[in-house]
C-alpha positions, -999 to +999 in steps of 0.1 A: -210-424+222-177-414+214-188-404+176-216-384+192-190-368+215-165-362+191-194-343+168-201-322+203-161-309+201-161-306+169-195-284+166-181-264+196-151-260+181-168-243+151-187-221+171-158-207+192-140-204+157-168-185+143-178-159+176-148-163+193-116-132+190-101-132+156-064-151+157-037-130+133-006-137+127+015-117+107+009-134+075-027-141+078-026-101+089-011-091+057-030-119+039-064-102+053-049-067+043-041-073+003-078-087+007-099-057+023-078-025+025-104+000+014-075+019+001-060-004-017-095-015-034-094+025-048-065+018-063-073-019-079-106+000-093-078+024-112-057-007-124-083-027-137-094+007-154-062+006-173-061-032-181-097-026-195-083+001-217-053-020-225-072-052-239-093-029-258-070-008-274-072-018-310-103+002-306-085+028-321-097+016-357-132+018-350-147+042-376-172+070-363-203+054-375-239+076-372-272+074-387-302+097-390-336+105-405-361+132-407-392+143-423-407+174-435-436+196-445-438+229-471-451+263-456-480+250-482-497+233-454-503+267-434-529+273-464-545+240-463-528+237-502-537+201-512-501+201-529-481+204-502-460+170-494-446+153-469-405+147-476-382+123-463-347+118-457-322+091-447-284+097-432-259+068-424-221+082-422-196+063-420-158+080-410-121+064-402-094+087-397-060+072-403-027+088-386+011+080-378+002+089-340-023+057-341+008+028-334+022+051-307-015+058-294-021+018-286+018+015-270+012+044-244-021+028-238+003-001-234+025+019-209+000+036-189-013-004-183+021-017-174+030+012-154-004+013-132+006-027-127+036-014-112+022+014-092-003-016-077+028-041-069+037-015-050+015+000-033+007-040-022+043-042-009+039-006+010+011-023+025+022-054+037+052-036+052+030-012+070+009-044+080+037-064+091+057-036+111+025-025+127+020-065+145+048-066+154+050-030+170+021-041+192+036-072+204+066-051+213+039-026+230+023-059+249+053-070+265+063-035+273+030-030+293+035-062+309+071-052+320+052-015+332+026-039+352+053-060+369+071-028+379+035-011+392+032-041+414+070-041+424+068-006+438+035-010+454+041-039+479+072-017+484+049+009+495+033-016+512+062-029+530+078+008+538+043+021+551+044-007+575+076+001+587+070+033+592+038+024+613+065+002+633+087+031+640+115+016+618+111+037+587+111+076+584+081+090+567+101+110+537+109+066+527+068+064+527+063+092+504+093+084+480+079+050+478+039+063+473+056+084+442+077+058+429+045+036+426+021+058+417+040+077+392+035+043+367-001+040+369-004+067+347+027+054+326+008+022+323-026+039+312-004+058+287+008+028+269-024+010+272-038+037+248-017+040+226-018+001+225-054+003+218-052+035+197-024+017+174-049-017+172-076+002+159-055+016+132-044-015+124-085-033+123-088-005+099-059-012+076-071-049+081-110-038+071-120-053+107-151-037+124-140-020+153-163-041+177-140-075+169-117-084+193-083-095+181-058-117+195-023-111+180-002-149+177+035-142+174+066-145+192+090-116+193+117-135+202+125-155+169+116-119+151+150-129+136+168-155+133+206-156+153+227-156+125+216-136+097+236-139+060+234-109+040+257-122+015+232-132-010+218-096-015+216-096-053+241-074-074+216-064-100+183-050-089+157-020-093+140-006-067+102+001-067+112+043-072+135+030-103+109+008-114+079+038-112+102+059-126+116+036-157+075+028-164+068+067-164+091+077-184+082+049-209+047+066-209+062+103-216+081+086-247+048+070-261+029+102-256+055+125-272+053+102-304+020+101-307+017+138-300+043+143-332+023+122-353-008+140-348+007+173-349+032+172-375+021+147-399-006+145-423-041+123-414-062+104-439-101+104-434-121+076-453-153+082-455-189+070-475-221+087-465-255+073-478-283+099-484-313+092-498-337+119-497-376+116-510-397+149-519-425+131-514-421+098-493-458+083-508-436+078-538-412+046-515-391+045-547-387+079-563-356+089-544-321+108-548-292+092-534-272+124-520-244+100-504-210+098-514-177+080-511-145+104-501-109+102-487-096+139-470-058+144-463-056+168-430-025+183-421-017+210-395+006+230-417+003+256-383+025+227-360+054+234-387+055+265-377+086+273-346+073+285-312+036+274-318+014+259-296+016+221-308+057+225-313+058+237-279+037+207-264+060+185-277+089+202-263+073+202-231+067+167-233+105+161-246+116+183-216+096+155-192+115+130-201+148+144-198+135+154-160+120+111-156+159+104-173+176+125-145+155+109-118+167+075-132+203+084-129+198+102-097+179+066-081+201+041-098+229+059-076+210+065-049+196+029-047+230+015-042+239+037-014+204+028+005+210-012+000+249-004+015+235+017+044+207-007+053+232-033+050+258-014+074+226-010+098+216-044+104+248-058+108+255-026+136+223-036+155+231-073+151+263-062+170+241-040+193+218-073+203+251-091+214+263-059+237+223-059+251+227-098+256+258-092+279+240-071+300+209-097+302+238-126+311+249-097+341+217-090+350+209-129+354+243-131+372+233-100+395+196-116+397+210-153+409+232-138+433+205-115+447+180-150+450+210-167+473+212-132+496+182-135+502+181-173+510+204-165+535+184-130+549+208-105+536+181-094+512+145-087+514+123-099+486+121-067+468+157-063+463+148-100+443+122-083+428+142-055+413+168-080+401+137-094+387+130-062+371+164-052+359+162-089+338+132-075+323+147-048+308+178-063+295+147-090+279+127-061+271+158-035+254+172-069+231+131-072+218+132-037+210+162-043+189+154-070+170+125-053+163+144-028+148+167-053+129+135-063+114+119-030+103+154-025+087+152-064+068+118-054+058+130-021+040+156-036+030+132-066+015+112-037-002+141-019-018+155-053-034+120-065-044+128-099-028+096-116-016+091-107+023+106-133+047+136-138+023+164-125+036+151-130+077+146-171+069 
């Protein structure tokens, strides 16, 4: 009987997991996005194409091979001449062009693959940053909705109490109107927050590839979003930002393209060919044919590209200019990245100090709440005063959570910039 009950329980849990809400943590949401995001899949297809091309770049040495066959008959056939015969020929050719540009072409294909790999990795990291920020932004939004809902209920109680006092002649009508306005103004505020939350949730579903009709439950604690003490002394001294890696990869591609174009434009190329071309005056005599084929070697040189300011020469100069621009951008990014990292570290430290100040504000609000509760027990304060004090405490907590979220976003940006695994600085 116990075994049957256990099996029934496991089966029930299985059904709930299959048909229940989708429970997401920040890590599982990031993994789901990397697996299902359509935009990332598009970039993956592009990357796979470059990978396939790079693995088969040796095919630049494949010769060009063609084959043709045909028959013909003289115009005597139109006169019904018995001397008209069918002639036939076969043609097979093989040619291979060799030039100094081939090694550079192969290298350029490899550099394009490396650049595509970096682009794909950066796209993955960008997506993960977006998902993690959106995940905790939704949790913050949930907390904010709870706070507004609590304030809404408090103001409704205040309105009911003021209305009761007005009916008993203990409060003027103006107090009733003011309490009604204080309550009614929060209704659209809550509705607006709810709309924003649903919109952000829909966007997250699209990013993760979750169908619109599926219900999603977010599982996470924004209170422990960042550790109480965050050590930023272990930041590596040498690092390459994603933007710097992409620029260096682009420079490698530009250099390889320039060398390839120089090899094909300014240097001669050798074409080796072999052609077989048997010809029959009369295909009825299979052994009577003439082979017009040949073995050839041809040296070809585009001398016009040696002329200054020719089209080929100008294309080479354009590639040299592109490489020069990329070098300047690399130098600028190297300087900017140092400033960007230092600014992020200062920003995180300032946000940490702000959290300490907000925690002191919360402590004062909690003391005020305790004194208000004591006064309520002695009858000098009413329940609404206690509710106001509770709301102040919750608002202070909300401010702390919002600031911790700001720290979390800054840490994510810093980890992204330093090319660190997400969570390295936040552990």
